PDBQT receptor file of N, H, CA, C and O in Angstrom, charges set to zero:
ATOM      1  N   MET A   1      44.427 170.267 167.852  1.00  0.00    +0.000 N 
ATOM      2  CA  MET A   1      44.817 169.765 166.545  1.00  0.00    +0.000 C 
ATOM      3  C   MET A   1      43.592 169.122 165.898  1.00  0.00    +0.000 C 
ATOM      4  O   MET A   1      42.999 168.210 166.476  1.00  0.00    +0.000 OA
ATOM      5  N   PRO A   2      43.213 169.573 164.733  1.00  0.00    +0.000 N 
ATOM      6  CA  PRO A   2      42.092 168.899 164.038  1.00  0.00    +0.000 C 
ATOM      7  C   PRO A   2      42.461 167.446 163.726  1.00  0.00    +0.000 C 
ATOM      8  O   PRO A   2      43.618 167.115 163.469  1.00  0.00    +0.000 OA
ATOM      9  N   PHE A   3      41.451 166.610 163.757  1.00  0.00    +0.000 N 
ATOM     10  H   PHE A   3      40.511 166.880 163.966  1.00  0.00    +0.000 HD
ATOM     11  CA  PHE A   3      41.631 165.175 163.516  1.00  0.00    +0.000 C 
ATOM     12  C   PHE A   3      42.384 164.906 162.217  1.00  0.00    +0.000 C 
ATOM     13  O   PHE A   3      43.261 164.043 162.183  1.00  0.00    +0.000 OA
ATOM     14  N   SER A   4      42.056 165.631 161.149  1.00  0.00    +0.000 N 
ATOM     15  H   SER A   4      41.344 166.332 161.176  1.00  0.00    +0.000 HD
ATOM     16  CA  SER A   4      42.709 165.398 159.858  1.00  0.00    +0.000 C 
ATOM     17  C   SER A   4      44.190 165.751 159.893  1.00  0.00    +0.000 C 
ATOM     18  O   SER A   4      44.960 165.213 159.097  1.00  0.00    +0.000 OA
ATOM     19  N   ASP A   5      44.615 166.644 160.797  1.00  0.00    +0.000 N 
ATOM     20  H   ASP A   5      43.989 167.081 161.443  1.00  0.00    +0.000 HD
ATOM     21  CA  ASP A   5      46.033 166.995 160.905  1.00  0.00    +0.000 C 
ATOM     22  C   ASP A   5      46.876 165.818 161.363  1.00  0.00    +0.000 C 
ATOM     23  O   ASP A   5      48.089 165.807 161.157  1.00  0.00    +0.000 OA
ATOM     24  N   LEU A   6      46.250 164.833 161.980  1.00  0.00    +0.000 N 
ATOM     25  H   LEU A   6      45.265 164.842 162.148  1.00  0.00    +0.000 HD
ATOM     26  CA  LEU A   6      46.985 163.635 162.375  1.00  0.00    +0.000 C 
ATOM     27  C   LEU A   6      47.556 162.909 161.166  1.00  0.00    +0.000 C 
ATOM     28  O   LEU A   6      48.529 162.166 161.297  1.00  0.00    +0.000 OA
ATOM     29  N   ASN A   7      46.971 163.111 159.994  1.00  0.00    +0.000 N 
ATOM     30  H   ASN A   7      46.181 163.714 159.888  1.00  0.00    +0.000 HD
ATOM     31  CA  ASN A   7      47.468 162.462 158.772  1.00  0.00    +0.000 C 
ATOM     32  C   ASN A   7      48.889 162.892 158.434  1.00  0.00    +0.000 C 
ATOM     33  O   ASN A   7      49.582 162.194 157.693  1.00  0.00    +0.000 OA
ATOM     34  N   ALA A   8      49.333 164.022 158.960  1.00  0.00    +0.000 N 
ATOM     35  H   ALA A   8      48.771 164.589 159.562  1.00  0.00    +0.000 HD
ATOM     36  CA  ALA A   8      50.706 164.467 158.740  1.00  0.00    +0.000 C 
ATOM     37  C   ALA A   8      51.707 163.587 159.492  1.00  0.00    +0.000 C 
ATOM     38  O   ALA A   8      52.900 163.592 159.187  1.00  0.00    +0.000 OA
ATOM     39  N   LEU A   9      51.217 162.842 160.467  1.00  0.00    +0.000 N 
ATOM     40  H   LEU A   9      50.248 162.838 160.715  1.00  0.00    +0.000 HD
ATOM     41  CA  LEU A   9      52.065 161.950 161.265  1.00  0.00    +0.000 C 
ATOM     42  C   LEU A   9      52.087 160.563 160.639  1.00  0.00    +0.000 C 
ATOM     43  O   LEU A   9      51.667 159.585 161.258  1.00  0.00    +0.000 OA
ATOM     44  N   LYS A  10      52.573 160.486 159.426  1.00  0.00    +0.000 N 
ATOM     45  H   LYS A  10      52.915 161.279 158.923  1.00  0.00    +0.000 HD
ATOM     46  CA  LYS A  10      52.436 159.260 158.638  1.00  0.00    +0.000 C 
ATOM     47  C   LYS A  10      53.150 158.038 159.220  1.00  0.00    +0.000 C 
ATOM     48  O   LYS A  10      52.837 156.912 158.835  1.00  0.00    +0.000 OA
ATOM     49  N   TYR A  11      54.090 158.231 160.128  1.00  0.00    +0.000 N 
ATOM     50  H   TYR A  11      54.344 159.146 160.441  1.00  0.00    +0.000 HD
ATOM     51  CA  TYR A  11      54.793 157.095 160.731  1.00  0.00    +0.000 C 
ATOM     52  C   TYR A  11      54.235 156.719 162.101  1.00  0.00    +0.000 C 
ATOM     53  O   TYR A  11      54.772 155.834 162.767  1.00  0.00    +0.000 OA
ATOM     54  N   LEU A  12      53.170 157.380 162.524  1.00  0.00    +0.000 N 
ATOM     55  H   LEU A  12      52.733 158.099 161.983  1.00  0.00    +0.000 HD
ATOM     56  CA  LEU A  12      52.559 157.118 163.817  1.00  0.00    +0.000 C 
ATOM     57  C   LEU A  12      52.067 155.672 163.894  1.00  0.00    +0.000 C 
ATOM     58  O   LEU A  12      51.372 155.205 162.992  1.00  0.00    +0.000 OA
ATOM     59  N   GLU A  13      52.423 154.969 164.961  1.00  0.00    +0.000 N 
ATOM     60  H   GLU A  13      52.988 155.348 165.694  1.00  0.00    +0.000 HD
ATOM     61  CA  GLU A  13      52.016 153.578 165.141  1.00  0.00    +0.000 C 
ATOM     62  C   GLU A  13      50.967 153.410 166.233  1.00  0.00    +0.000 C 
ATOM     63  O   GLU A  13      50.181 152.464 166.188  1.00  0.00    +0.000 OA
ATOM     64  N   GLU A  14      50.941 154.316 167.218  1.00  0.00    +0.000 N 
ATOM     65  H   GLU A  14      51.579 155.084 167.254  1.00  0.00    +0.000 HD
ATOM     66  CA  GLU A  14      49.969 154.240 168.303  1.00  0.00    +0.000 C 
ATOM     67  C   GLU A  14      49.341 155.609 168.523  1.00  0.00    +0.000 C 
ATOM     68  O   GLU A  14      50.032 156.627 168.552  1.00  0.00    +0.000 OA
ATOM     69  N   LEU A  15      48.020 155.618 168.679  1.00  0.00    +0.000 N 
ATOM     70  H   LEU A  15      47.459 154.791 168.656  1.00  0.00    +0.000 HD
ATOM     71  CA  LEU A  15      47.272 156.837 168.955  1.00  0.00    +0.000 C 
ATOM     72  C   LEU A  15      46.417 156.581 170.181  1.00  0.00    +0.000 C 
ATOM     73  O   LEU A  15      45.518 155.741 170.154  1.00  0.00    +0.000 OA
ATOM     74  N   ARG A  16      46.696 157.304 171.252  1.00  0.00    +0.000 N 
ATOM     75  H   ARG A  16      47.426 157.986 171.274  1.00  0.00    +0.000 HD
ATOM     76  CA  ARG A  16      45.970 157.115 172.507  1.00  0.00    +0.000 C 
ATOM     77  C   ARG A  16      45.340 158.443 172.910  1.00  0.00    +0.000 C 
ATOM     78  O   ARG A  16      46.033 159.382 173.303  1.00  0.00    +0.000 OA
ATOM     79  N   LEU A  17      44.026 158.505 172.807  1.00  0.00    +0.000 N 
ATOM     80  H   LEU A  17      43.462 157.742 172.489  1.00  0.00    +0.000 HD
ATOM     81  CA  LEU A  17      43.268 159.709 173.145  1.00  0.00    +0.000 C 
ATOM     82  C   LEU A  17      42.206 159.396 174.196  1.00  0.00    +0.000 C 
ATOM     83  O   LEU A  17      41.148 160.026 174.212  1.00  0.00    +0.000 OA
ATOM     84  N   SER A  18      42.474 158.449 175.057  1.00  0.00    +0.000 N 
ATOM     85  H   SER A  18      43.334 157.938 175.043  1.00  0.00    +0.000 HD
ATOM     86  CA  SER A  18      41.470 158.033 176.036  1.00  0.00    +0.000 C 
ATOM     87  C   SER A  18      41.258 159.102 177.103  1.00  0.00    +0.000 C 
ATOM     88  O   SER A  18      42.175 159.840 177.462  1.00  0.00    +0.000 OA
ATOM     89  N   GLY A  19      40.016 159.164 177.600  1.00  0.00    +0.000 N 
ATOM     90  H   GLY A  19      39.271 158.564 177.308  1.00  0.00    +0.000 HD
ATOM     91  CA  GLY A  19      39.675 160.029 178.715  1.00  0.00    +0.000 C 
ATOM     92  C   GLY A  19      39.684 161.516 178.439  1.00  0.00    +0.000 C 
ATOM     93  O   GLY A  19      39.934 162.302 179.353  1.00  0.00    +0.000 OA
ATOM     94  N   ASN A  20      39.424 161.926 177.222  1.00  0.00    +0.000 N 
ATOM     95  H   ASN A  20      39.222 161.287 176.480  1.00  0.00    +0.000 HD
ATOM     96  CA  ASN A  20      39.457 163.345 176.885  1.00  0.00    +0.000 C 
ATOM     97  C   ASN A  20      38.079 163.980 176.731  1.00  0.00    +0.000 C 
ATOM     98  O   ASN A  20      37.985 165.184 176.495  1.00  0.00    +0.000 OA
ATOM     99  N   GLY A  21      37.017 163.204 176.859  1.00  0.00    +0.000 N 
ATOM    100  H   GLY A  21      37.094 162.226 177.050  1.00  0.00    +0.000 HD
ATOM    101  CA  GLY A  21      35.669 163.751 176.728  1.00  0.00    +0.000 C 
ATOM    102  C   GLY A  21      35.318 164.177 175.317  1.00  0.00    +0.000 C 
ATOM    103  O   GLY A  21      34.419 164.995 175.124  1.00  0.00    +0.000 OA
ATOM    104  N   VAL A  22      36.015 163.635 174.327  1.00  0.00    +0.000 N 
ATOM    105  H   VAL A  22      36.746 162.970 174.485  1.00  0.00    +0.000 HD
ATOM    106  CA  VAL A  22      35.759 163.969 172.925  1.00  0.00    +0.000 C 
ATOM    107  C   VAL A  22      34.423 163.367 172.513  1.00  0.00    +0.000 C 
ATOM    108  O   VAL A  22      34.141 162.211 172.826  1.00  0.00    +0.000 OA
ATOM    109  N   THR A  23      33.598 164.143 171.812  1.00  0.00    +0.000 N 
ATOM    110  H   THR A  23      33.827 165.082 171.557  1.00  0.00    +0.000 HD
ATOM    111  CA  THR A  23      32.283 163.652 171.391  1.00  0.00    +0.000 C 
ATOM    112  C   THR A  23      32.257 163.225 169.934  1.00  0.00    +0.000 C 
ATOM    113  O   THR A  23      31.365 162.476 169.534  1.00  0.00    +0.000 OA
ATOM    114  N   GLY A  24      33.197 163.673 169.140  1.00  0.00    +0.000 N 
ATOM    115  H   GLY A  24      33.922 164.281 169.465  1.00  0.00    +0.000 HD
ATOM    116  CA  GLY A  24      33.226 163.309 167.729  1.00  0.00    +0.000 C 
ATOM    117  C   GLY A  24      34.177 164.213 166.968  1.00  0.00    +0.000 C 
ATOM    118  O   GLY A  24      34.865 165.047 167.556  1.00  0.00    +0.000 OA
ATOM    119  N   PHE A  25      34.208 164.041 165.666  1.00  0.00    +0.000 N 
ATOM    120  H   PHE A  25      33.648 163.363 165.188  1.00  0.00    +0.000 HD
ATOM    121  CA  PHE A  25      35.074 164.819 164.799  1.00  0.00    +0.000 C 
ATOM    122  C   PHE A  25      34.236 165.445 163.703  1.00  0.00    +0.000 C 
ATOM    123  O   PHE A  25      33.245 164.862 163.263  1.00  0.00    +0.000 OA
ATOM    124  N   ALA A  26      34.625 166.615 163.266  1.00  0.00    +0.000 N 
ATOM    125  H   ALA A  26      35.431 167.088 163.624  1.00  0.00    +0.000 HD
ATOM    126  CA  ALA A  26      33.892 167.298 162.202  1.00  0.00    +0.000 C 
ATOM    127  C   ALA A  26      33.901 166.444 160.942  1.00  0.00    +0.000 C 
ATOM    128  O   ALA A  26      34.918 165.823 160.634  1.00  0.00    +0.000 OA
ATOM    129  N   PRO A  27      32.788 166.395 160.201  1.00  0.00    +0.000 N 
ATOM    130  CA  PRO A  27      32.711 165.557 158.996  1.00  0.00    +0.000 C 
ATOM    131  C   PRO A  27      33.812 165.830 157.985  1.00  0.00    +0.000 C 
ATOM    132  O   PRO A  27      34.277 164.899 157.327  1.00  0.00    +0.000 OA
ATOM    133  N   SER A  28      34.238 167.065 157.842  1.00  0.00    +0.000 N 
ATOM    134  H   SER A  28      33.860 167.821 158.376  1.00  0.00    +0.000 HD
ATOM    135  CA  SER A  28      35.286 167.385 156.869  1.00  0.00    +0.000 C 
ATOM    136  C   SER A  28      36.644 166.842 157.290  1.00  0.00    +0.000 C 
ATOM    137  O   SER A  28      37.583 166.824 156.494  1.00  0.00    +0.000 OA
ATOM    138  N   GLN A  29      36.749 166.400 158.537  1.00  0.00    +0.000 N 
ATOM    139  H   GLN A  29      35.986 166.414 159.183  1.00  0.00    +0.000 HD
ATOM    140  CA  GLN A  29      38.002 165.871 159.064  1.00  0.00    +0.000 C 
ATOM    141  C   GLN A  29      37.876 164.391 159.360  1.00  0.00    +0.000 C 
ATOM    142  O   GLN A  29      38.616 163.858 160.188  1.00  0.00    +0.000 OA
ATOM    143  N   ALA A  30      36.972 163.738 158.711  1.00  0.00    +0.000 N 
ATOM    144  H   ALA A  30      36.372 164.171 158.039  1.00  0.00    +0.000 HD
ATOM    145  CA  ALA A  30      36.504 162.432 159.162  1.00  0.00    +0.000 C 
ATOM    146  C   ALA A  30      37.455 161.260 158.953  1.00  0.00    +0.000 C 
ATOM    147  O   ALA A  30      37.435 160.343 159.774  1.00  0.00    +0.000 OA
ATOM    148  N   GLU A  31      38.269 161.224 157.935  1.00  0.00    +0.000 N 
ATOM    149  H   GLU A  31      38.285 161.969 157.268  1.00  0.00    +0.000 HD
ATOM    150  CA  GLU A  31      38.995 159.986 157.645  1.00  0.00    +0.000 C 
ATOM    151  C   GLU A  31      40.478 160.085 157.964  1.00  0.00    +0.000 C 
ATOM    152  O   GLU A  31      41.164 161.002 157.513  1.00  0.00    +0.000 OA
ATOM    153  N   LEU A  32      40.955 159.142 158.735  1.00  0.00    +0.000 N 
ATOM    154  H   LEU A  32      40.398 158.397 159.101  1.00  0.00    +0.000 HD
ATOM    155  CA  LEU A  32      42.382 159.026 159.002  1.00  0.00    +0.000 C 
ATOM    156  C   LEU A  32      43.029 158.177 157.921  1.00  0.00    +0.000 C 
ATOM    157  O   LEU A  32      42.465 157.179 157.472  1.00  0.00    +0.000 OA
ATOM    158  N   ARG A  33      44.214 158.588 157.514  1.00  0.00    +0.000 N 
ATOM    159  H   ARG A  33      44.672 159.399 157.878  1.00  0.00    +0.000 HD
ATOM    160  CA  ARG A  33      44.974 157.833 156.506  1.00  0.00    +0.000 C 
ATOM    161  C   ARG A  33      46.372 157.560 157.040  1.00  0.00    +0.000 C 
ATOM    162  O   ARG A  33      47.369 158.004 156.471  1.00  0.00    +0.000 OA
ATOM    163  N   LEU A  34      46.426 156.842 158.113  1.00  0.00    +0.000 N 
ATOM    164  H   LEU A  34      45.617 156.481 158.575  1.00  0.00    +0.000 HD
ATOM    165  CA  LEU A  34      47.697 156.530 158.768  1.00  0.00    +0.000 C 
ATOM    166  C   LEU A  34      48.003 155.059 158.563  1.00  0.00    +0.000 C 
ATOM    167  O   LEU A  34      47.519 154.210 159.311  1.00  0.00    +0.000 OA
ATOM    168  N   MET A  35      48.794 154.757 157.564  1.00  0.00    +0.000 N 
ATOM    169  H   MET A  35      49.187 155.447 156.956  1.00  0.00    +0.000 HD
ATOM    170  CA  MET A  35      49.039 153.373 157.161  1.00  0.00    +0.000 C 
ATOM    171  C   MET A  35      49.861 152.577 158.166  1.00  0.00    +0.000 C 
ATOM    172  O   MET A  35      49.811 151.347 158.148  1.00  0.00    +0.000 OA
ATOM    173  N   ASN A  36      50.612 153.233 159.038  1.00  0.00    +0.000 N 
ATOM    174  H   ASN A  36      50.653 154.232 159.052  1.00  0.00    +0.000 HD
ATOM    175  CA  ASN A  36      51.423 152.521 160.023  1.00  0.00    +0.000 C 
ATOM    176  C   ASN A  36      50.722 152.367 161.362  1.00  0.00    +0.000 C 
ATOM    177  O   ASN A  36      51.247 151.716 162.265  1.00  0.00    +0.000 OA
ATOM    178  N   LEU A  37      49.543 152.956 161.501  1.00  0.00    +0.000 N 
ATOM    179  H   LEU A  37      49.116 153.485 160.767  1.00  0.00    +0.000 HD
ATOM    180  CA  LEU A  37      48.829 152.927 162.767  1.00  0.00    +0.000 C 
ATOM    181  C   LEU A  37      48.350 151.518 163.091  1.00  0.00    +0.000 C 
ATOM    182  O   LEU A  37      47.619 150.905 162.314  1.00  0.00    +0.000 OA
ATOM    183  N   ARG A  38      48.771 151.014 164.246  1.00  0.00    +0.000 N 
ATOM    184  H   ARG A  38      49.365 151.512 164.877  1.00  0.00    +0.000 HD
ATOM    185  CA  ARG A  38      48.428 149.649 164.658  1.00  0.00    +0.000 C 
ATOM    186  C   ARG A  38      47.553 149.626 165.918  1.00  0.00    +0.000 C 
ATOM    187  O   ARG A  38      46.794 148.679 166.124  1.00  0.00    +0.000 OA
ATOM    188  N   VAL A  39      47.654 150.655 166.756  1.00  0.00    +0.000 N 
ATOM    189  H   VAL A  39      48.270 151.424 166.589  1.00  0.00    +0.000 HD
ATOM    190  CA  VAL A  39      46.920 150.702 168.019  1.00  0.00    +0.000 C 
ATOM    191  C   VAL A  39      46.189 152.035 168.123  1.00  0.00    +0.000 C 
ATOM    192  O   VAL A  39      46.794 153.095 167.961  1.00  0.00    +0.000 OA
ATOM    193  N   VAL A  40      44.882 151.980 168.395  1.00  0.00    +0.000 N 
ATOM    194  H   VAL A  40      44.391 151.119 168.526  1.00  0.00    +0.000 HD
ATOM    195  CA  VAL A  40      44.086 153.188 168.628  1.00  0.00    +0.000 C 
ATOM    196  C   VAL A  40      43.303 152.987 169.917  1.00  0.00    +0.000 C 
ATOM    197  O   VAL A  40      42.572 152.008 170.069  1.00  0.00    +0.000 OA
ATOM    198  N   ASP A  41      43.465 153.924 170.838  1.00  0.00    +0.000 N 
ATOM    199  H   ASP A  41      44.059 154.719 170.714  1.00  0.00    +0.000 HD
ATOM    200  CA  ASP A  41      42.733 153.888 172.099  1.00  0.00    +0.000 C 
ATOM    201  C   ASP A  41      41.906 155.167 172.207  1.00  0.00    +0.000 C 
ATOM    202  O   ASP A  41      42.440 156.243 172.478  1.00  0.00    +0.000 OA
ATOM    203  N   LEU A  42      40.612 155.038 171.994  1.00  0.00    +0.000 N 
ATOM    204  H   LEU A  42      40.178 154.164 171.773  1.00  0.00    +0.000 HD
ATOM    205  CA  LEU A  42      39.679 156.156 172.088  1.00  0.00    +0.000 C 
ATOM    206  C   LEU A  42      38.700 155.933 173.236  1.00  0.00    +0.000 C 
ATOM    207  O   LEU A  42      37.623 156.527 173.266  1.00  0.00    +0.000 OA
ATOM    208  N   SER A  43      39.079 155.082 174.170  1.00  0.00    +0.000 N 
ATOM    209  H   SER A  43      39.954 154.599 174.145  1.00  0.00    +0.000 HD
ATOM    210  CA  SER A  43      38.189 154.711 175.263  1.00  0.00    +0.000 C 
ATOM    211  C   SER A  43      37.905 155.892 176.187  1.00  0.00    +0.000 C 
ATOM    212  O   SER A  43      38.652 156.869 176.234  1.00  0.00    +0.000 OA
ATOM    213  N   ASP A  44      36.803 155.766 176.915  1.00  0.00    +0.000 N 
ATOM    214  H   ASP A  44      36.197 154.972 176.877  1.00  0.00    +0.000 HD
ATOM    215  CA  ASP A  44      36.381 156.749 177.901  1.00  0.00    +0.000 C 
ATOM    216  C   ASP A  44      36.202 158.152 177.303  1.00  0.00    +0.000 C 
ATOM    217  O   ASP A  44      36.591 159.152 177.907  1.00  0.00    +0.000 OA
ATOM    218  N   ASN A  45      35.615 158.202 176.124  1.00  0.00    +0.000 N 
ATOM    219  H   ASN A  45      35.299 157.390 175.634  1.00  0.00    +0.000 HD
ATOM    220  CA  ASN A  45      35.209 159.440 175.473  1.00  0.00    +0.000 C 
ATOM    221  C   ASN A  45      33.700 159.372 175.257  1.00  0.00    +0.000 C 
ATOM    222  O   ASN A  45      33.046 158.467 175.777  1.00  0.00    +0.000 OA
ATOM    223  N   LEU A  46      33.150 160.287 174.518  1.00  0.00    +0.000 N 
ATOM    224  H   LEU A  46      33.680 161.021 174.095  1.00  0.00    +0.000 HD
ATOM    225  CA  LEU A  46      31.700 160.371 174.348  1.00  0.00    +0.000 C 
ATOM    226  C   LEU A  46      31.273 160.152 172.905  1.00  0.00    +0.000 C 
ATOM    227  O   LEU A  46      30.355 160.819 172.429  1.00  0.00    +0.000 OA
ATOM    228  N   PHE A  47      31.920 159.232 172.204  1.00  0.00    +0.000 N 
ATOM    229  H   PHE A  47      32.666 158.690 172.591  1.00  0.00    +0.000 HD
ATOM    230  CA  PHE A  47      31.621 158.949 170.807  1.00  0.00    +0.000 C 
ATOM    231  C   PHE A  47      30.317 158.177 170.651  1.00  0.00    +0.000 C 
ATOM    232  O   PHE A  47      29.860 157.507 171.577  1.00  0.00    +0.000 OA
ATOM    233  N   ASN A  48      29.728 158.285 169.462  1.00  0.00    +0.000 N 
ATOM    234  H   ASN A  48      30.100 158.829 168.709  1.00  0.00    +0.000 HD
ATOM    235  CA  ASN A  48      28.655 157.366 169.087  1.00  0.00    +0.000 C 
ATOM    236  C   ASN A  48      29.216 156.483 167.971  1.00  0.00    +0.000 C 
ATOM    237  O   ASN A  48      30.417 156.536 167.705  1.00  0.00    +0.000 OA
ATOM    238  N   ASN A  49      28.396 155.685 167.322  1.00  0.00    +0.000 N 
ATOM    239  H   ASN A  49      27.421 155.642 167.538  1.00  0.00    +0.000 HD
ATOM    240  CA  ASN A  49      28.908 154.732 166.332  1.00  0.00    +0.000 C 
ATOM    241  C   ASN A  49      29.430 155.376 165.048  1.00  0.00    +0.000 C 
ATOM    242  O   ASN A  49      29.994 154.665 164.216  1.00  0.00    +0.000 OA
ATOM    243  N   THR A  50      29.271 156.682 164.845  1.00  0.00    +0.000 N 
ATOM    244  H   THR A  50      28.813 157.260 165.520  1.00  0.00    +0.000 HD
ATOM    245  CA  THR A  50      29.791 157.327 163.638  1.00  0.00    +0.000 C 
ATOM    246  C   THR A  50      31.315 157.396 163.634  1.00  0.00    +0.000 C 
ATOM    247  O   THR A  50      31.915 157.622 162.583  1.00  0.00    +0.000 OA
ATOM    248  N   ILE A  51      31.946 157.206 164.778  1.00  0.00    +0.000 N 
ATOM    249  H   ILE A  51      31.459 157.022 165.632  1.00  0.00    +0.000 HD
ATOM    250  CA  ILE A  51      33.404 157.215 164.830  1.00  0.00    +0.000 C 
ATOM    251  C   ILE A  51      34.002 156.081 164.001  1.00  0.00    +0.000 C 
ATOM    252  O   ILE A  51      35.128 156.199 163.518  1.00  0.00    +0.000 OA
ATOM    253  N   LEU A  52      33.274 154.998 163.833  1.00  0.00    +0.000 N 
ATOM    254  H   LEU A  52      32.359 154.901 164.226  1.00  0.00    +0.000 HD
ATOM    255  CA  LEU A  52      33.793 153.840 163.104  1.00  0.00    +0.000 C 
ATOM    256  C   LEU A  52      34.114 154.164 161.652  1.00  0.00    +0.000 C 
ATOM    257  O   LEU A  52      35.081 153.627 161.110  1.00  0.00    +0.000 OA
ATOM    258  N   SER A  53      33.335 155.023 161.007  1.00  0.00    +0.000 N 
ATOM    259  H   SER A  53      32.550 155.459 161.447  1.00  0.00    +0.000 HD
ATOM    260  CA  SER A  53      33.628 155.383 159.620  1.00  0.00    +0.000 C 
ATOM    261  C   SER A  53      34.936 156.161 159.509  1.00  0.00    +0.000 C 
ATOM    262  O   SER A  53      35.590 156.114 158.467  1.00  0.00    +0.000 OA
ATOM    263  N   SER A  54      35.325 156.868 160.554  1.00  0.00    +0.000 N 
ATOM    264  H   SER A  54      34.794 156.906 161.400  1.00  0.00    +0.000 HD
ATOM    265  CA  SER A  54      36.594 157.595 160.557  1.00  0.00    +0.000 C 
ATOM    266  C   SER A  54      37.788 156.658 160.608  1.00  0.00    +0.000 C 
ATOM    267  O   SER A  54      38.899 157.041 160.240  1.00  0.00    +0.000 OA
ATOM    268  N   LEU A  55      37.566 155.444 161.057  1.00  0.00    +0.000 N 
ATOM    269  H   LEU A  55      36.663 155.133 161.356  1.00  0.00    +0.000 HD
ATOM    270  CA  LEU A  55      38.650 154.478 161.225  1.00  0.00    +0.000 C 
ATOM    271  C   LEU A  55      38.714 153.460 160.097  1.00  0.00    +0.000 C 
ATOM    272  O   LEU A  55      39.582 152.586 160.106  1.00  0.00    +0.000 OA
ATOM    273  N   ALA A  56      37.826 153.554 159.143  1.00  0.00    +0.000 N 
ATOM    274  H   ALA A  56      37.121 154.264 159.136  1.00  0.00    +0.000 HD
ATOM    275  CA  ALA A  56      37.702 152.549 158.083  1.00  0.00    +0.000 C 
ATOM    276  C   ALA A  56      38.962 152.377 157.241  1.00  0.00    +0.000 C 
ATOM    277  O   ALA A  56      39.218 151.274 156.757  1.00  0.00    +0.000 OA
ATOM    278  N   GLY A  57      39.737 153.405 157.054  1.00  0.00    +0.000 N 
ATOM    279  H   GLY A  57      39.528 154.300 157.447  1.00  0.00    +0.000 HD
ATOM    280  CA  GLY A  57      40.915 153.323 156.199  1.00  0.00    +0.000 C 
ATOM    281  C   GLY A  57      42.178 152.855 156.886  1.00  0.00    +0.000 C 
ATOM    282  O   GLY A  57      43.252 152.880 156.284  1.00  0.00    +0.000 OA
ATOM    283  N   LEU A  58      42.076 152.434 158.114  1.00  0.00    +0.000 N 
ATOM    284  H   LEU A  58      41.204 152.413 158.602  1.00  0.00    +0.000 HD
ATOM    285  CA  LEU A  58      43.258 152.007 158.875  1.00  0.00    +0.000 C 
ATOM    286  C   LEU A  58      43.505 150.515 158.669  1.00  0.00    +0.000 C 
ATOM    287  O   LEU A  58      43.157 149.691 159.514  1.00  0.00    +0.000 OA
ATOM    288  N   SER A  59      44.103 150.190 157.550  1.00  0.00    +0.000 N 
ATOM    289  H   SER A  59      44.386 150.860 156.863  1.00  0.00    +0.000 HD
ATOM    290  CA  SER A  59      44.237 148.793 157.130  1.00  0.00    +0.000 C 
ATOM    291  C   SER A  59      45.173 147.961 158.000  1.00  0.00    +0.000 C 
ATOM    292  O   SER A  59      45.052 146.736 158.015  1.00  0.00    +0.000 OA
ATOM    293  N   ASN A  60      46.094 148.578 158.719  1.00  0.00    +0.000 N 
ATOM    294  H   ASN A  60      46.192 149.573 158.707  1.00  0.00    +0.000 HD
ATOM    295  CA  ASN A  60      47.032 147.815 159.576  1.00  0.00    +0.000 C 
ATOM    296  C   ASN A  60      46.640 147.830 161.042  1.00  0.00    +0.000 C 
ATOM    297  O   ASN A  60      47.412 147.383 161.891  1.00  0.00    +0.000 OA
ATOM    298  N   LEU A  61      45.461 148.334 161.352  1.00  0.00    +0.000 N 
ATOM    299  H   LEU A  61      44.834 148.697 160.662  1.00  0.00    +0.000 HD
ATOM    300  CA  LEU A  61      45.008 148.415 162.734  1.00  0.00    +0.000 C 
ATOM    301  C   LEU A  61      44.870 147.021 163.348  1.00  0.00    +0.000 C 
ATOM    302  O   LEU A  61      44.192 146.155 162.795  1.00  0.00    +0.000 OA
ATOM    303  N   LYS A  62      45.512 146.816 164.483  1.00  0.00    +0.000 N 
ATOM    304  H   LYS A  62      46.063 147.519 164.932  1.00  0.00    +0.000 HD
ATOM    305  CA  LYS A  62      45.465 145.540 165.183  1.00  0.00    +0.000 C 
ATOM    306  C   LYS A  62      44.650 145.628 166.473  1.00  0.00    +0.000 C 
ATOM    307  O   LYS A  62      43.992 144.660 166.856  1.00  0.00    +0.000 OA
ATOM    308  N   THR A  63      44.689 146.785 167.148  1.00  0.00    +0.000 N 
ATOM    309  H   THR A  63      45.224 147.571 166.837  1.00  0.00    +0.000 HD
ATOM    310  CA  THR A  63      44.008 146.955 168.426  1.00  0.00    +0.000 C 
ATOM    311  C   THR A  63      43.215 148.249 168.417  1.00  0.00    +0.000 C 
ATOM    312  O   THR A  63      43.749 149.320 168.128  1.00  0.00    +0.000 OA
ATOM    313  N   LEU A  64      41.926 148.136 168.740  1.00  0.00    +0.000 N 
ATOM    314  H   LEU A  64      41.492 147.267 168.975  1.00  0.00    +0.000 HD
ATOM    315  CA  LEU A  64      41.038 149.288 168.836  1.00  0.00    +0.000 C 
ATOM    316  C   LEU A  64      40.305 149.216 170.159  1.00  0.00    +0.000 C 
ATOM    317  O   LEU A  64      39.594 148.247 170.427  1.00  0.00    +0.000 OA
ATOM    318  N   SER A  65      40.474 150.238 170.991  1.00  0.00    +0.000 N 
ATOM    319  H   SER A  65      41.051 151.025 170.774  1.00  0.00    +0.000 HD
ATOM    320  CA  SER A  65      39.797 150.306 172.291  1.00  0.00    +0.000 C 
ATOM    321  C   SER A  65      38.769 151.425 172.260  1.00  0.00    +0.000 C 
ATOM    322  O   SER A  65      39.104 152.582 172.006  1.00  0.00    +0.000 OA
ATOM    323  N   LEU A  66      37.507 151.071 172.522  1.00  0.00    +0.000 N 
ATOM    324  H   LEU A  66      37.235 150.131 172.728  1.00  0.00    +0.000 HD
ATOM    325  CA  LEU A  66      36.414 152.038 172.552  1.00  0.00    +0.000 C 
ATOM    326  C   LEU A  66      35.571 151.877 173.803  1.00  0.00    +0.000 C 
ATOM    327  O   LEU A  66      34.445 152.373 173.823  1.00  0.00    +0.000 OA
ATOM    328  N   TRP A  67      36.039 151.225 174.828  1.00  0.00    +0.000 N 
ATOM    329  H   TRP A  67      36.954 150.821 174.811  1.00  0.00    +0.000 HD
ATOM    330  CA  TRP A  67      35.226 150.932 176.001  1.00  0.00    +0.000 C 
ATOM    331  C   TRP A  67      34.753 152.201 176.698  1.00  0.00    +0.000 C 
ATOM    332  O   TRP A  67      35.350 153.270 176.564  1.00  0.00    +0.000 OA
ATOM    333  N   ASN A  68      33.668 152.054 177.443  1.00  0.00    +0.000 N 
ATOM    334  H   ASN A  68      33.183 151.186 177.552  1.00  0.00    +0.000 HD
ATOM    335  CA  ASN A  68      33.065 153.094 178.270  1.00  0.00    +0.000 C 
ATOM    336  C   ASN A  68      32.593 154.251 177.408  1.00  0.00    +0.000 C 
ATOM    337  O   ASN A  68      32.056 155.229 177.927  1.00  0.00    +0.000 OA
TER     338      ASN A  68
């Protein structure tokens, strides 16, 4: 599923993608617009700091895990 397709899940409150070896998302799919999203777990993947711009629009985000 492309990252931008997650926007169709407008009532999603938790997104857990830890341990998948993901390195990043295509620039055209960069921004999530999930207004109900409160928890994001992207830990134990292979992201660099560019992932943060993809999360900028998550105004209700309370917990973000990016460890390892």
